[in-house]
C-alpha positions as YAML, in Angstrom:
chain: A
units: angstrom
residues:
- id: 1
  name: UNK
  ca: [-14.38, -7.28, 14.45]
- id: 2
  name: UNK
  ca: [-16.57, -4.66, 16.14]
- id: 3
  name: UNK
  ca: [-14.63, -5.04, 19.38]
- id: 4
  name: UNK
  ca: [-11.32, -4.60, 17.54]
- id: 5
  name: UNK
  ca: [-12.68, -1.52, 15.77]
- id: 6
  name: UNK
  ca: [-13.68, 0.00, 19.10]
- id: 7
  name: UNK
  ca: [-10.21, -0.72, 20.52]
- id: 8
  name: UNK
  ca: [-8.60, 0.90, 17.51]
- id: 9
  name: UNK
  ca: [-10.87, 3.94, 17.76]
- id: 10
  name: UNK
  ca: [-9.99, 4.31, 21.44]
- id: 11
  name: UNK
  ca: [-6.25, 4.28, 20.68]
- id: 12
  name: UNK
  ca: [-6.68, 6.65, 17.75]
- id: 13
  name: UNK
  ca: [-8.78, 9.06, 19.84]
- id: 14
  name: UNK
  ca: [-5.91, 9.26, 22.35]
- id: 15
  name: UNK
  ca: [-3.76, 10.53, 19.49]
- id: 16
  name: UNK
  ca: [-6.49, 12.98, 18.45]
- id: 17
  name: UNK
  ca: [-6.89, 14.33, 22.02]
- id: 18
  name: UNK
  ca: [-3.14, 14.92, 22.17]
- id: 19
  name: UNK
  ca: [-3.46, 16.92, 18.96]
- id: 20
  name: UNK
  ca: [-6.73, 18.69, 19.71]
- id: 21
  name: UNK
  ca: [-5.68, 21.68, 17.59]
- id: 22
  name: UNK
  ca: [-6.09, 19.49, 14.49]
- id: 23
  name: UNK
  ca: [-9.17, 18.04, 12.88]
- id: 24
  name: UNK
  ca: [-9.56, 14.26, 13.10]
- id: 25
  name: UNK
  ca: [-9.00, 13.95, 9.34]
- id: 26
  name: UNK
  ca: [-5.68, 15.80, 9.64]
- id: 27
  name: UNK
  ca: [-4.48, 13.51, 12.42]
- id: 28
  name: UNK
  ca: [-5.57, 10.50, 10.37]
- id: 29
  name: UNK
  ca: [-3.60, 11.81, 7.36]
- id: 30
  name: UNK
  ca: [-0.41, 12.14, 9.41]
- id: 31
  name: UNK
  ca: [-0.89, 8.74, 11.06]
- id: 32
  name: UNK
  ca: [-1.39, 7.08, 7.68]
- id: 33
  name: UNK
  ca: [1.69, 8.71, 6.20]
- id: 34
  name: UNK
  ca: [4.03, 7.88, 9.06]
- id: 35
  name: UNK
  ca: [2.90, 4.24, 9.18]
- id: 36
  name: UNK
  ca: [3.13, 3.88, 5.40]
- id: 37
  name: UNK
  ca: [6.65, 5.35, 5.48]
- id: 38
  name: UNK
  ca: [7.66, 2.78, 8.08]
- id: 39
  name: UNK
  ca: [6.48, -0.04, 5.81]
- id: 40
  name: UNK
  ca: [8.05, 1.54, 2.74]
- id: 41
  name: UNK
  ca: [11.46, 1.77, 4.40]
- id: 42
  name: UNK
  ca: [11.47, -1.98, 4.89]
- id: 43
  name: UNK
  ca: [11.30, -2.36, 1.11]
- id: 44
  name: UNK
  ca: [13.96, 0.34, 0.65]
- id: 45
  name: UNK
  ca: [16.24, -1.52, 3.04]
- id: 46
  name: UNK
  ca: [15.80, -4.79, 1.16]
- id: 47
  name: UNK
  ca: [16.52, -3.05, -2.16]
- id: 48
  name: UNK
  ca: [19.46, -1.08, -0.79]
- id: 49
  name: UNK
  ca: [17.81, 2.22, -1.70]
- id: 50
  name: UNK
  ca: [19.61, 4.32, 0.91]
- id: 51
  name: UNK
  ca: [18.70, 7.69, -0.58]
- id: 52
  name: UNK
  ca: [14.94, 7.17, -0.42]
- id: 53
  name: UNK
  ca: [15.27, 5.46, 2.96]
- id: 54
  name: UNK
  ca: [16.87, 8.58, 4.43]
- id: 55
  name: UNK
  ca: [14.27, 10.88, 2.86]
- id: 56
  name: UNK
  ca: [11.47, 8.75, 4.29]
- id: 57
  name: UNK
  ca: [13.15, 8.62, 7.69]
- id: 58
  name: UNK
  ca: [13.49, 12.41, 7.79]
- id: 59
  name: UNK
  ca: [9.82, 12.84, 6.88]
- id: 60
  name: UNK
  ca: [8.81, 10.24, 9.49]
- id: 61
  name: UNK
  ca: [10.68, 12.07, 12.26]
- id: 62
  name: UNK
  ca: [9.14, 15.38, 11.18]
- id: 63
  name: UNK
  ca: [5.64, 13.87, 11.50]
- id: 64
  name: UNK
  ca: [6.51, 12.54, 14.96]
- id: 65
  name: UNK
  ca: [7.43, 16.06, 16.04]
- id: 66
  name: UNK
  ca: [4.13, 17.36, 14.62]
- id: 67
  name: UNK
  ca: [1.90, 14.88, 16.47]
- id: 68
  name: UNK
  ca: [3.36, 15.29, 19.97]
- id: 69
  name: UNK
  ca: [6.80, 13.75, 20.00]
- id: 70
  name: UNK
  ca: [7.39, 10.47, 21.83]
- id: 71
  name: UNK
  ca: [3.95, 10.40, 23.44]
- id: 72
  name: UNK
  ca: [2.26, 10.89, 20.08]
- id: 73
  name: UNK
  ca: [4.48, 8.23, 18.50]
- id: 74
  name: UNK
  ca: [3.48, 5.78, 21.26]
- id: 75
  name: UNK
  ca: [-0.23, 6.38, 20.62]
- id: 76
  name: UNK
  ca: [0.36, 6.01, 16.86]
- id: 77
  name: UNK
  ca: [2.27, 2.74, 17.38]
- id: 78
  name: UNK
  ca: [-0.53, 1.36, 19.58]
- id: 79
  name: UNK
  ca: [-3.12, 2.11, 16.89]
- id: 80
  name: UNK
  ca: [-0.90, 0.51, 14.24]
- id: 81
  name: UNK
  ca: [-0.44, -2.60, 16.39]
- id: 82
  name: UNK
  ca: [-4.19, -3.05, 16.83]
- id: 83
  name: UNK
  ca: [-4.76, -2.53, 13.09]
- id: 84
  name: UNK
  ca: [-2.04, -5.05, 12.19]
- id: 85
  name: UNK
  ca: [-3.29, -7.78, 14.52]
- id: 86
  name: UNK
  ca: [-6.84, -7.33, 13.26]
- id: 87
  name: UNK
  ca: [-5.79, -7.60, 9.60]
- id: 88
  name: UNK
  ca: [-3.84, -10.81, 10.19]
- id: 89
  name: UNK
  ca: [-6.67, -12.42, 12.16]
- id: 90
  name: UNK
  ca: [-9.46, -11.23, 9.89]
- id: 91
  name: UNK
  ca: [-8.35, -9.59, 6.59]
- id: 92
  name: UNK
  ca: [-10.76, -6.86, 5.53]
- id: 93
  name: UNK
  ca: [-10.92, -3.25, 4.37]
- id: 94
  name: UNK
  ca: [-10.20, -2.10, 7.92]
- id: 95
  name: UNK
  ca: [-8.92, 1.38, 7.12]
- id: 96
  name: UNK
  ca: [-11.45, 2.04, 4.37]
- id: 97
  name: UNK
  ca: [-14.34, 1.21, 6.67]
- id: 98
  name: UNK
  ca: [-12.94, 3.42, 9.43]
- id: 99
  name: UNK
  ca: [-12.37, 6.23, 6.92]
- id: 100
  name: UNK
  ca: [-15.92, 6.13, 5.58]
- id: 101
  name: UNK
  ca: [-17.64, 5.55, 8.94]
- id: 102
  name: UNK
  ca: [-16.10, 8.77, 10.25]
- id: 103
  name: UNK
  ca: [-17.18, 10.68, 7.15]
- id: 104
  name: UNK
  ca: [-13.68, 11.54, 5.98]
- id: 105
  name: UNK
  ca: [-14.44, 10.64, 2.36]
- id: 106
  name: UNK
  ca: [-14.57, 13.27, -0.36]
- id: 107
  name: UNK
  ca: [-18.27, 13.31, -1.26]
- id: 108
  name: UNK
  ca: [-17.84, 16.11, -3.79]
- id: 109
  name: UNK
  ca: [-15.47, 13.85, -5.76]
- id: 110
  name: UNK
  ca: [-17.92, 10.95, -5.50]
- id: 111
  name: UNK
  ca: [-15.70, 9.01, -3.12]
- id: 112
  name: UNK
  ca: [-17.68, 6.10, -1.72]
- id: 113
  name: UNK
  ca: [-15.91, 2.80, -1.03]
- id: 114
  name: UNK
  ca: [-17.45, -0.54, -1.95]
- id: 115
  name: UNK
  ca: [-18.61, -2.41, 1.22]
- id: 116
  name: UNK
  ca: [-16.16, -5.19, 2.00]
- id: 117
  name: UNK
  ca: [-18.86, -7.87, 1.88]
- id: 118
  name: UNK
  ca: [-19.54, -6.91, -1.75]
- id: 119
  name: UNK
  ca: [-15.81, -6.84, -2.56]
- id: 120
  name: UNK
  ca: [-15.43, -10.30, -1.02]
- id: 121
  name: UNK
  ca: [-18.28, -11.71, -3.10]
- id: 122
  name: UNK
  ca: [-17.02, -10.20, -6.37]
- id: 123
  name: UNK
  ca: [-13.40, -11.22, -5.82]
- id: 124
  name: UNK
  ca: [-14.50, -14.75, -4.95]
- id: 125
  name: UNK
  ca: [-16.28, -15.08, -8.29]
- id: 126
  name: UNK
  ca: [-13.23, -13.72, -10.10]
- id: 127
  name: UNK
  ca: [-10.28, -15.51, -8.48]
- id: 128
  name: UNK
  ca: [-11.66, -18.86, -7.29]
- id: 129
  name: UNK
  ca: [-11.07, -20.58, -10.65]
- id: 130
  name: UNK
  ca: [-7.53, -19.21, -10.77]
- id: 131
  name: UNK
  ca: [-6.28, -21.26, -7.81]
- id: 132
  name: UNK
  ca: [-5.72, -24.46, -9.80]
- id: 133
  name: UNK
  ca: [-3.83, -22.57, -12.51]
- id: 134
  name: UNK
  ca: [-1.65, -20.73, -10.00]
- id: 135
  name: UNK
  ca: [-0.43, -23.95, -8.40]
- id: 136
  name: UNK
  ca: [0.87, -25.08, -11.82]
- id: 137
  name: UNK
  ca: [2.85, -21.90, -12.45]
- id: 138
  name: UNK
  ca: [6.60, -22.08, -13.05]
- id: 139
  name: UNK
  ca: [8.94, -20.26, -10.66]
- id: 140
  name: UNK
  ca: [8.83, -17.12, -12.82]
- id: 141
  name: UNK
  ca: [5.07, -16.95, -13.41]
- id: 142
  name: UNK
  ca: [2.62, -14.91, -11.37]
- id: 143
  name: UNK
  ca: [-1.05, -14.01, -11.43]
- id: 144
  name: UNK
  ca: [-1.34, -10.23, -11.72]
- id: 145
  name: UNK
  ca: [-4.43, -8.52, -10.29]
- id: 146
  name: UNK
  ca: [-4.88, -4.82, -11.02]
- id: 147
  name: UNK
  ca: [-7.37, -2.36, -9.52]
- id: 148
  name: UNK
  ca: [-7.01, 0.97, -11.37]
- id: 149
  name: UNK
  ca: [-9.23, 2.87, -8.91]
- id: 150
  name: UNK
  ca: [-8.42, 1.00, -5.72]
- id: 151
  name: UNK
  ca: [-9.71, 3.33, -3.00]
- id: 152
  name: UNK
  ca: [-8.40, 1.91, 0.26]
- id: 153
  name: UNK
  ca: [-7.56, -1.39, -1.45]
- id: 154
  name: UNK
  ca: [-10.66, -3.30, -0.34]
- id: 155
  name: UNK
  ca: [-11.04, -5.27, -3.58]
- id: 156
  name: UNK
  ca: [-7.36, -6.28, -3.56]
- id: 157
  name: UNK
  ca: [-7.52, -7.29, 0.10]
- id: 158
  name: UNK
  ca: [-10.61, -9.37, -0.67]
- id: 159
  name: UNK
  ca: [-8.77, -11.15, -3.49]
- id: 160
  name: UNK
  ca: [-5.84, -11.81, -1.16]
- id: 161
  name: UNK
  ca: [-8.25, -13.07, 1.49]
- id: 162
  name: UNK
  ca: [-9.65, -15.67, -0.93]
- id: 163
  name: UNK
  ca: [-6.24, -16.71, -2.26]
- id: 164
  name: UNK
  ca: [-4.10, -16.76, 0.89]
- id: 165
  name: UNK
  ca: [-6.34, -17.15, 3.93]
- id: 166
  name: UNK
  ca: [-9.12, -19.56, 2.92]
- id: 167
  name: UNK
  ca: [-9.16, -23.28, 2.04]
- id: 168
  name: UNK
  ca: [-6.36, -24.50, -0.27]
- id: 169
  name: UNK
  ca: [-4.32, -21.28, -0.05]
- id: 170
  name: UNK
  ca: [-1.84, -20.48, -2.80]
- id: 171
  name: UNK
  ca: [1.73, -19.33, -2.23]
- id: 172
  name: UNK
  ca: [1.99, -15.59, -1.64]
- id: 173
  name: UNK
  ca: [4.84, -15.30, -4.17]
- id: 174
  name: UNK
  ca: [2.55, -16.47, -7.00]
- id: 175
  name: UNK
  ca: [0.26, -13.44, -6.94]
- id: 176
  name: UNK
  ca: [1.16, -9.84, -7.72]
- id: 177
  name: UNK
  ca: [-1.29, -7.09, -6.77]
- id: 178
  name: UNK
  ca: [-1.31, -3.61, -8.34]
- id: 179
  name: UNK
  ca: [-3.47, -0.80, -6.99]
- id: 180
  name: UNK
  ca: [-3.68, 2.77, -8.25]
- id: 181
  name: UNK
  ca: [-5.57, 5.81, -7.02]
- id: 182
  name: UNK
  ca: [-5.37, 9.57, -7.47]
- id: 183
  name: UNK
  ca: [-6.04, 10.28, -3.79]
- id: 184
  name: UNK
  ca: [-3.00, 10.36, -1.50]
- id: 185
  name: UNK
  ca: [-4.88, 8.98, 1.52]
- id: 186
  name: UNK
  ca: [-6.12, 6.07, -0.58]
- id: 187
  name: UNK
  ca: [-2.57, 5.43, -1.72]
- id: 188
  name: UNK
  ca: [-1.36, 5.19, 1.88]
- id: 189
  name: UNK
  ca: [-4.32, 3.06, 3.06]
- id: 190
  name: UNK
  ca: [-3.92, 0.56, 0.23]
- id: 191
  name: UNK
  ca: [-0.19, 0.30, 0.77]
- id: 192
  name: UNK
  ca: [-0.58, -0.27, 4.52]
- id: 193
  name: UNK
  ca: [-3.24, -2.95, 4.10]
- id: 194
  name: UNK
  ca: [-1.34, -4.90, 1.43]
- id: 195
  name: UNK
  ca: [1.90, -4.69, 3.42]
- id: 196
  name: UNK
  ca: [0.23, -5.84, 6.62]
- id: 197
  name: UNK
  ca: [-1.10, -9.08, 5.13]
- id: 198
  name: UNK
  ca: [2.19, -9.76, 3.32]
- id: 199
  name: UNK
  ca: [1.19, -9.29, -0.33]
- id: 200
  name: UNK
  ca: [3.59, -8.86, -3.22]
- id: 201
  name: UNK
  ca: [2.72, -5.85, -5.33]
- id: 202
  name: UNK
  ca: [2.88, -2.19, -6.20]
- id: 203
  name: UNK
  ca: [0.74, 0.72, -5.10]
- id: 204
  name: UNK
  ca: [0.68, 3.71, -7.41]
- id: 205
  name: UNK
  ca: [-0.31, 7.29, -6.68]
- id: 206
  name: UNK
  ca: [-1.54, 8.74, -9.95]
- id: 207
  name: UNK
  ca: [-4.33, 9.27, -12.42]
- id: 208
  name: UNK
  ca: [-5.20, 6.06, -14.25]
- id: 209
  name: UNK
  ca: [-7.04, 7.90, -17.05]
- id: 210
  name: UNK
  ca: [-4.10, 9.99, -18.24]
- id: 211
  name: UNK
  ca: [-1.48, 7.45, -17.11]
- id: 212
  name: UNK
  ca: [0.38, 9.74, -14.71]
- id: 213
  name: UNK
  ca: [2.36, 8.28, -11.83]
- id: 214
  name: UNK
  ca: [3.48, 10.56, -9.02]
- id: 215
  name: UNK
  ca: [4.71, 7.79, -6.75]
- id: 216
  name: UNK
  ca: [5.19, 4.03, -7.09]
- id: 217
  name: UNK
  ca: [5.82, 1.95, -3.98]
- id: 218
  name: UNK
  ca: [6.77, -1.71, -3.93]
- id: 219
  name: UNK
  ca: [5.67, -3.74, -0.91]
- id: 220
  name: UNK
  ca: [8.33, -5.30, 1.37]
- id: 221
  name: UNK
  ca: [7.13, -8.81, 0.43]
- id: 222
  name: UNK
  ca: [7.70, -8.03, -3.24]
- id: 223
  name: UNK
  ca: [11.22, -6.80, -2.51]
- id: 224
  name: UNK
  ca: [11.89, -9.94, -0.45]
- id: 225
  name: UNK
  ca: [10.57, -12.54, -2.92]
- id: 226
  name: UNK
  ca: [11.78, -10.97, -6.19]
- id: 227
  name: UNK
  ca: [15.40, -11.59, -6.98]
- id: 228
  name: UNK
  ca: [16.94, -9.79, -9.95]
- id: 229
  name: UNK
  ca: [15.96, -12.38, -12.60]
- id: 230
  name: UNK
  ca: [12.43, -12.76, -11.30]
- id: 231
  name: UNK
  ca: [12.18, -8.98, -11.00]
- id: 232
  name: UNK
  ca: [12.86, -8.68, -14.74]
- id: 233
  name: UNK
  ca: [10.34, -11.39, -15.63]
- id: 234
  name: UNK
  ca: [7.41, -10.21, -13.50]
- id: 235
  name: UNK
  ca: [4.11, -9.02, -14.91]
- id: 236
  name: UNK
  ca: [3.95, -6.26, -17.52]
- id: 237
  name: UNK
  ca: [2.08, -4.06, -15.04]
- id: 238
  name: UNK
  ca: [5.05, -4.16, -12.71]
- id: 239
  name: UNK
  ca: [7.61, -3.57, -15.40]
- id: 240
  name: UNK
  ca: [5.79, -0.49, -16.67]
- id: 241
  name: UNK
  ca: [5.31, 0.90, -13.18]
- id: 242
  name: UNK
  ca: [8.96, 0.48, -12.23]
- id: 243
  name: UNK
  ca: [10.07, 1.99, -15.51]
- id: 244
  name: UNK
  ca: [7.98, 5.08, -14.84]
- id: 245
  name: UNK
  ca: [8.81, 5.26, -11.13]
- id: 246
  name: UNK
  ca: [9.96, 8.85, -10.50]
- id: 247
  name: UNK
  ca: [11.93, 7.66, -7.45]
- id: 248
  name: UNK
  ca: [14.21, 5.49, -9.61]
- id: 249
  name: UNK
  ca: [17.54, 7.19, -10.37]
- id: 250
  name: UNK
  ca: [17.84, 8.09, -14.04]
- id: 251
  name: UNK
  ca: [20.97, 7.22, -15.94]
- id: 252
  name: UNK
  ca: [22.74, 10.20, -17.40]
- id: 253
  name: UNK
  ca: [23.23, 10.15, -21.12]
- id: 254
  name: UNK
  ca: [26.79, 10.32, -22.32]
- id: 255
  name: UNK
  ca: [27.52, 13.67, -23.84]
- id: 256
  name: UNK
  ca: [28.79, 13.52, -27.39]
- id: 257
  name: UNK
  ca: [32.10, 15.29, -27.96]
- id: 258
  name: UNK
  ca: [31.66, 18.73, -29.46]
- id: 259
  name: UNK
  ca: [33.46, 19.37, -32.73]
- id: 260
  name: UNK
  ca: [34.63, 22.90, -33.09]
- id: 261
  name: UNK
  ca: [34.22, 24.35, -36.52]
- id: 262
  name: UNK
  ca: [37.11, 26.39, -37.88]
...
């Protein structure tokens, strides 16, 4: 793990050197957004959401131009590749640990992520007994796990690690993960980490306390596994999130005919 982290840092520093006019945190923000957009467009493609796909693609290309064009995109892709391979070999809060170790967290807002070892212990206590129940689920039943203040998604990744990567793994289409955070960087980090290890779920950018949702992104695995009927019968958390998704086109109400008074 340490060796992989060093390799990732080396690739990411190449991107930072190319963009020396920016602070490291700014480069990290742009890298997170462009990678998250790439994952998101896979889900858009599966859902046939051409409008959002094009918007995301335009934003992606704009970021590429901001970080050094093709050379910057190559450095970004190398860092993403290292991150992805590491997550599949050893699922963990990779991005959250990198974020905190380089002091990019918002201390004034009290932003301190739970160490992954603690997340792994807590999730193990919580989800271990659920494995037997999950295997008896019908084709339309899922276990829903919700983290309303998810940070970089470490607790959700730890739950997925226990359920999918350890002894007696359960089927990935039997578990639905929902993460929400008010911080945009956390939103992107959680989405990237859940997408990379193939989880079904939603990641929400918004304030859990006042129930606001600025953005709701479905993972590609969720779009792949959920046909229309199963989509309608998924967990309540998903149904509410989709209903309040500001990216969903709203149906126009039929205008009632006006009656002119004589």
